[in-house]
C-alpha distance (Angstrom), angle and dihedral (degrees) to the residues before:
residue distance angle dihedral
M1 . . .
A2 3.79 . .
K3 3.73 117.8 .
S4 3.82 116.1 -110.4
S5 3.86 90.3 -128.5
K6 3.78 92.5 59.3
F7 3.82 114.2 114.5
H8 3.72 110.4 -103.3
Y9 3.77 116.3 -132.4
G10 3.79 91.1 -147.4
Y11 3.82 87.9 85.1
V12 3.84 89.1 60.6
I13 3.78 88.1 52.2
V14 3.78 89.9 52.8
F15 3.81 89.6 49.5
C16 3.88 89.3 52.8
C17 3.81 91.1 49.5
C18 3.80 90.9 49.7
L19 3.84 88.6 52.1
I20 3.79 89.7 53.4
M21 3.79 93.7 47.9
G22 3.77 98.4 37.0
I23 3.82 99.2 43.7
N24 3.79 110.4 19.1
I25 3.77 96.8 37.6
G26 3.80 92.2 32.6
L27 3.83 90.6 56.8
V28 3.76 99.6 39.5
M29 3.88 104.1 36.3
S30 3.76 106.9 20.1
C31 3.83 93.8 44.6
A32 3.80 98.0 40.8
G33 3.79 93.0 101.0
I34 3.83 96.7 57.8
F35 3.86 89.3 66.4
Y36 3.81 98.4 51.3
K37 3.80 99.5 87.7
P38 3.80 102.2 35.2
V39 3.78 94.4 46.3
S40 3.79 95.7 43.5
T41 3.81 90.2 49.2
E42 3.74 94.2 53.1
L43 3.74 94.5 43.5
G44 3.82 91.3 47.7
V45 3.81 96.2 -123.8
S46 3.71 133.8 116.4
V47 3.79 121.8 -89.2
G48 3.78 87.7 -116.6
D49 3.80 93.2 54.3
F50 3.79 92.2 50.8
G51 3.79 93.8 43.0
L52 3.76 88.9 55.6
Y53 3.80 88.2 83.0
M54 3.77 88.1 75.6
T55 3.78 89.1 63.1
F56 3.78 87.9 62.4
V57 3.80 88.9 50.7
Y58 3.82 91.6 55.2
L59 3.80 95.0 40.3
F60 3.84 96.5 50.4
S61 3.79 93.8 41.4
T62 3.81 88.8 52.9
L63 3.84 92.8 47.5
M64 3.79 92.6 46.7
L65 3.77 97.0 46.4
S66 3.84 100.6 89.0
V67 3.81 90.8 42.2
A68 3.82 91.2 48.9
G69 3.85 90.2 51.8
K70 3.82 89.9 56.0
L71 3.84 91.0 47.7
M72 3.77 92.2 49.8
D73 3.87 89.6 53.5
R74 3.81 94.6 44.6
Y75 3.79 103.4 38.3
S76 3.77 139.5 34.1
A77 3.81 110.6 -62.7
R78 3.75 87.8 -162.8
W79 3.78 93.1 62.4
L80 3.78 96.2 35.8
L81 3.83 90.3 56.9
T82 3.78 92.0 42.9
I83 3.81 93.5 50.8
S84 3.81 90.5 44.7
S85 3.80 90.3 52.7
A86 3.84 90.9 47.7
V87 3.82 92.6 49.9
L88 3.80 90.6 47.3
G89 3.78 90.5 52.5
L90 3.78 92.2 48.5
V91 3.77 91.6 50.5
L92 3.81 90.6 52.9
L93 3.80 89.7 52.1
A94 3.81 89.7 50.1
M95 3.81 91.7 49.5
S96 3.78 88.0 62.6
R97 3.80 88.2 66.9
F98 3.79 102.1 41.7
D99 3.83 117.8 121.5
A100 3.82 101.2 176.8
V101 3.74 130.8 58.7
W102 3.85 94.0 -128.5
H103 3.76 88.3 62.1
F104 3.84 87.3 66.6
Y105 3.77 91.3 49.6
V106 3.84 90.0 57.7
A107 3.82 89.1 44.7
G108 3.83 89.7 50.9
A109 3.81 90.2 54.8
V110 3.81 92.3 52.1
I111 3.86 92.1 44.6
G112 3.82 87.8 52.4
L113 3.76 91.3 55.3
T114 3.84 91.7 52.3
L115 3.84 93.0 45.1
A116 3.82 90.4 58.3
F117 3.83 84.8 70.4
L118 3.79 102.6 28.9
L119 3.77 102.8 40.6
Y120 3.80 106.0 28.3
L121 3.82 106.6 26.8
S122 3.89 108.4 25.0
Y123 3.73 104.4 81.0
P124 3.82 100.7 25.2
T125 3.78 90.8 52.5
M126 3.80 98.2 42.8
V127 3.80 96.9 41.4
N128 3.79 91.3 51.4
R129 3.76 91.2 48.9
W130 3.80 94.9 49.6
F131 3.81 101.7 35.4
N132 3.79 135.3 52.6
S133 3.80 94.4 173.4
N134 3.82 132.5 43.3
V135 3.80 87.8 20.0
G136 3.77 93.1 143.8
F137 3.74 91.6 51.0
F138 3.84 94.9 52.5
I139 3.80 93.1 44.1
G140 3.79 88.9 51.9
L141 3.79 91.1 47.9
C142 3.78 91.8 53.2
S143 3.76 92.0 45.5
A144 3.77 91.0 50.2
A145 3.79 90.1 53.2
S146 3.80 90.1 72.0
G147 3.82 89.7 59.1
I148 3.80 91.6 49.2
G149 3.78 89.3 49.7
G150 3.80 89.9 52.6
V151 3.83 91.4 50.5
I152 3.83 89.9 51.7
F153 3.80 103.1 38.8
N154 3.83 100.3 38.5
P155 3.85 94.1 68.4
F156 3.83 90.4 35.4
G157 3.77 91.7 52.6
G158 3.80 91.5 44.0
Y159 3.81 89.3 54.0
L160 3.76 91.7 49.1
I161 3.80 92.9 49.0
A162 3.80 93.3 48.3
N163 3.79 93.7 48.8
Y164 3.82 106.6 28.7
G165 3.80 106.0 16.4
W166 3.79 135.0 -108.9
R167 3.76 94.9 -80.5
T168 3.79 92.6 58.9
T169 3.82 89.5 45.2
Y170 3.79 92.2 54.5
L171 3.80 87.7 48.5
I172 3.79 93.1 51.9
F173 3.76 92.3 44.9
G174 3.81 90.3 52.4
M175 3.77 91.4 48.3
I176 3.79 91.5 52.2
V177 3.84 90.4 53.7
L178 3.84 93.4 46.3
I179 3.82 99.4 40.1
V180 3.79 102.3 35.1
V181 3.78 111.7 24.6
T182 3.81 105.9 28.7
P183 3.82 98.0 52.8
L184 3.78 92.1 46.4
L185 3.81 90.9 51.7
A186 3.84 91.0 51.2
L187 3.79 91.3 46.4
L188 3.85 101.7 41.0
L189 3.79 109.7 26.5
R190 3.80 119.8 98.2
N191 3.77 125.9 -179.1
Y192 3.82 101.7 -135.8
P193 3.82 138.9 7.8
A194 3.84 88.3 -111.3
D195 3.86 87.2 66.3
K196 3.81 86.6 68.4
G197 3.82 95.3 36.1
Q198 3.76 92.3 -105.2
K199 3.76 140.1 114.0
A200 3.76 126.9 -125.9
F201 3.78 110.8 -74.4
G202 3.80 111.8 -98.1
E203 3.78 94.7 19.2
K204 3.84 91.5 129.5
Q205 3.73 93.8 56.2
S206 3.79 123.2 99.1
E207 3.75 111.1 -54.6
T208 3.75 120.1 -111.6
V209 3.73 128.9 -166.2
K210 3.76 108.5 -109.9
S211 3.77 116.0 -140.4
G212 3.76 130.7 -169.0
V213 3.79 142.0 88.8
D214 3.75 132.6 -79.4
H215 3.79 123.2 -103.1
T216 3.81 96.1 -101.6
S217 3.78 93.6 52.1
A218 3.82 93.1 41.7
I219 3.81 95.0 57.2
K220 3.80 90.5 51.1
S221 3.78 92.1 52.6
P222 3.87 119.4 103.8
V223 3.82 87.1 -139.9
F224 3.82 89.6 62.2
Y225 3.77 92.2 55.9
A226 3.78 92.4 41.9
L227 3.83 88.2 56.6
I228 3.78 90.3 50.9
V229 3.75 91.0 52.8
F230 3.77 92.1 46.8
A231 3.86 90.0 50.3
L232 3.82 90.0 48.2
L233 3.83 92.9 50.8
M234 3.79 93.7 44.0
I235 3.79 95.1 51.4
S236 3.78 92.4 40.2
V237 3.76 91.7 55.9
S238 3.78 94.5 45.6
T239 3.82 93.4 47.3
L240 3.75 97.0 43.2
C241 3.78 95.0 50.0
P242 3.86 90.8 89.5
F243 3.81 88.4 51.6
W244 3.78 92.2 52.7
A245 3.81 89.3 46.9
H246 3.78 88.2 65.1
């Protein structure tokens, strides 16, 4: 039986989830608005036409969500999240070379597919696997990381765009995702506590009766789709605010 003083690997999992939310999501979602004007100006299209690519992000992440949930249950979450991060980084690199607005629409669709894993499923899935107590706290911590990432990367990205251009900024953002986040996810993430010879943190505490519904019933529930629509509207408003500001 493991000693209570033994370091619990769940904290490393939380760290990985904070990396995903703070860097990947911070760069892609929180910083989306800073590219609207410079990119649309160079491509010779309206800000609205360029910003439309975010619609593809939301649409494809919504369509992919239920499929992504099944994949996370059936296959390795470690590698699904690592691959999603790698694809996201590669798309950001590619965006630095785009010269037509429709290229961004295609990129938005691919980004949406990765965000179904990285944004919506990463930290809720992993925290619930690794913790039986303080679950709400750790989920809140991971969620807050995206806001911290936005606070850090928005001015950083604005500085890069002003001094080096939007293409270089996309290139640097992509390199950050590929060089910093993706290797750490591959190295540090584990699917279940048993992979490290541990049990979920807090499992020895007083037992509580868990309530809820299974995955099959949940995805058939109107409440499930209402929550998806709510999340879509909430993120749309927060991300499009910079666009409206212009």
